[in-house]
N, C-alpha and C positions, 0 to 999 in steps of 0.2 A: 381193822377190828376196832369196834366202840371202846370207846373211854369208859370207866365206871362210872353213874350217874349220869352219861351225857343221854336223855331219854329221845330214844331215834326208834320205832317201832319199823321193823324187817317184814316184808312178805318174802318168803321162803318154801319151794316146794317142800312136802314131804320125803322123806329119803325112801325108798323102795315102794314108794305109796302113789298108784297112778290117780290124776287129778286130786289130789288134795293139798291145800295150802295153809302155811301158818302165817300166823301173826305173831312177832316175837322180838322182845324189846329186851339186850343185857345190861339197863342201867339200875334194873332192880325193882323196876316199879311191876313186877309178877304179869304183866301182858306174854299172855300164849295162850291164844286161841286159834281153833282148826276150821278150815271151811272146804268147803266139798269145791267152789268156783273161786276162782282168782278174782276174778270181778269186788267178787264180797270182801274178800281177803285185803284188794287195794281198798276197799270202802271203809271198812274199818280201821286199814292204818292209817289213814287219813285223818279219820273222829280220834285217833290217839296223836296222833303228831299235832294238831289243831288244840287238842285240851293242855296241852303241853304246853304251848306258847309258840313264839317264831321258831323256824327251824335254825339250827345251828351250822356254822360254814360246813363241820362235816356231816349233816344230816341233809346241806345241798347237795353236796358233793354225792354223796351217796345214791341220794333223787335222781339226779343225770348219768350216774351211770346206769343204771337202772334202766331210763328211757331209753341208751343206746345199747343196751345188750341186746342180742336176738332172742325171740322169745323161745321157751325151750320147748322141746321136740316130745 
């Protein structure tokens, strides 16, 4: 789980809603936006990460886990 204060926007599927994605960050920055396409959400998360500077070790680990995870059904 993210530690407070660590800016790391995540792309997550919305619970109980088909084909809807959320970009969310738990650091307290207020990033929370809904998107209809996964590609749009991925781009928004990348922009939010770039605005915060270089990724932390935790952020890199999360990105690697997302890259290795299977696509949701």
